[in-house]
MIDRENGU-937076 format. One record per residue (C-alpha): residue number from 1; x, y negated, z. Coordinates in Angstrom, 3 decimals, decimal comma, always signed. Layout:
N
{NUM {X Y Z}}
...
// end
This chain:
93
{1 {+7,864 -28,534 +45,389}}
{2 {+9,104 -32,132 +45,267}}
{3 {+12,731 -32,441 +46,360}}
{4 {+15,250 -35,066 +47,331}}
{5 {+18,641 -34,372 +45,781}}
{6 {+21,728 -35,899 +47,409}}
{7 {+25,229 -35,837 +46,010}}
{8 {+28,454 -37,566 +47,012}}
{9 {+31,000 -38,160 +44,273}}
{10 {+34,314 -38,424 +46,088}}
{11 {+36,972 -40,493 +44,332}}
{12 {+34,492 -42,113 +41,915}}
{13 {+34,159 -45,889 +42,108}}
{14 {+31,072 -47,949 +41,295}}
{15 {+32,988 -49,605 +38,452}}
{16 {+33,816 -46,229 +36,953}}
{17 {+30,317 -44,761 +37,183}}
{18 {+28,220 -47,803 +36,196}}
{19 {+28,755 -47,339 +32,427}}
{20 {+27,682 -43,691 +32,721}}
{21 {+24,571 -44,615 +34,709}}
{22 {+23,671 -47,267 +32,138}}
{23 {+24,104 -44,748 +29,329}}
{24 {+21,979 -42,085 +31,063}}
{25 {+19,202 -44,337 +32,377}}
{26 {+16,769 -44,018 +29,469}}
{27 {+17,307 -40,236 +29,321}}
{28 {+16,805 -39,959 +33,083}}
{29 {+13,584 -41,976 +33,135}}
{30 {+12,021 -39,835 +30,413}}
{31 {+13,336 -36,439 +31,557}}
{32 {+10,563 -34,055 +32,655}}
{33 {+10,299 -33,864 +36,440}}
{34 {+12,221 -37,051 +37,288}}
{35 {+10,583 -39,381 +39,832}}
{36 {+13,127 -41,843 +41,295}}
{37 {+16,842 -42,548 +41,739}}
{38 {+18,899 -44,631 +44,165}}
{39 {+22,682 -44,799 +44,284}}
{40 {+25,538 -46,829 +45,648}}
{41 {+29,099 -46,905 +46,914}}
{42 {+30,182 -45,016 +50,016}}
{43 {+33,591 -44,885 +51,700}}
{44 {+35,840 -42,975 +49,298}}
{45 {+33,307 -42,558 +46,538}}
{46 {+29,758 -42,999 +45,288}}
{47 {+26,467 -41,420 +46,376}}
{48 {+23,414 -40,542 +44,321}}
{49 {+19,967 -39,697 +45,690}}
{50 {+17,132 -38,657 +43,396}}
{51 {+13,563 -37,477 +43,798}}
{52 {+12,423 -34,716 +41,430}}
{53 {+9,214 -32,735 +41,004}}
{54 {+11,265 -29,576 +41,586}}
{55 {+14,808 -28,344 +42,092}}
{56 {+14,505 -26,466 +38,802}}
{57 {+13,746 -29,703 +36,922}}
{58 {+16,845 -31,330 +38,398}}
{59 {+19,021 -28,307 +37,645}}
{60 {+17,852 -28,448 +34,009}}
{61 {+18,796 -32,155 +33,890}}
{62 {+22,251 -31,335 +35,248}}
{63 {+22,797 -28,494 +32,801}}
{64 {+21,420 -30,146 +29,655}}
{65 {+22,317 -33,821 +30,074}}
{66 {+24,432 -34,686 +33,097}}
{67 {+27,309 -32,210 +32,784}}
{68 {+27,913 -32,841 +29,068}}
{69 {+27,859 -36,633 +29,591}}
{70 {+29,880 -36,540 +32,804}}
{71 {+32,553 -34,398 +31,184}}
{72 {+32,776 -36,847 +28,308}}
{73 {+32,743 -40,082 +30,358}}
{74 {+34,452 -39,139 +33,638}}
{75 {+36,401 -36,020 +32,719}}
{76 {+34,446 -33,881 +35,206}}
{77 {+33,474 -30,406 +34,023}}
{78 {+31,192 -29,438 +36,902}}
{79 {+28,689 -31,213 +39,079}}
{80 {+29,568 -32,334 +42,587}}
{81 {+27,967 -30,317 +45,382}}
{82 {+24,286 -31,182 +45,665}}
{83 {+21,974 -30,955 +48,627}}
{84 {+18,274 -30,327 +48,015}}
{85 {+15,789 -31,313 +50,697}}
{86 {+12,052 -30,533 +50,404}}
{87 {+9,682 -33,488 +50,492}}
{88 {+6,054 -33,403 +51,467}}
{89 {+5,611 -37,156 +51,103}}
{90 {+7,079 -39,833 +48,861}}
{91 {+5,714 -43,341 +49,324}}
{92 {+6,546 -46,417 +47,304}}
{93 {+5,412 -49,962 +47,654}}
// end
């Protein structure tokens, strides 16, 4: 089932995360199950929203790519809490 994943990274600034996003972008776009990503600053941190073909596909991304890169770039050893919401429709322009 297609899902929307939401995560808030408290204490992380846009300036701090932009290099990581740039580094991961090509991997993200080609990772099996990825559909779309939107992110931006929020009070006290940074938010990321992504659309995936399944929660399992996203969890694989986190385990295989995101955690190793995040630990290296930001010094974080585990993912921020993530919320998964089922989608029955995803429309783009």
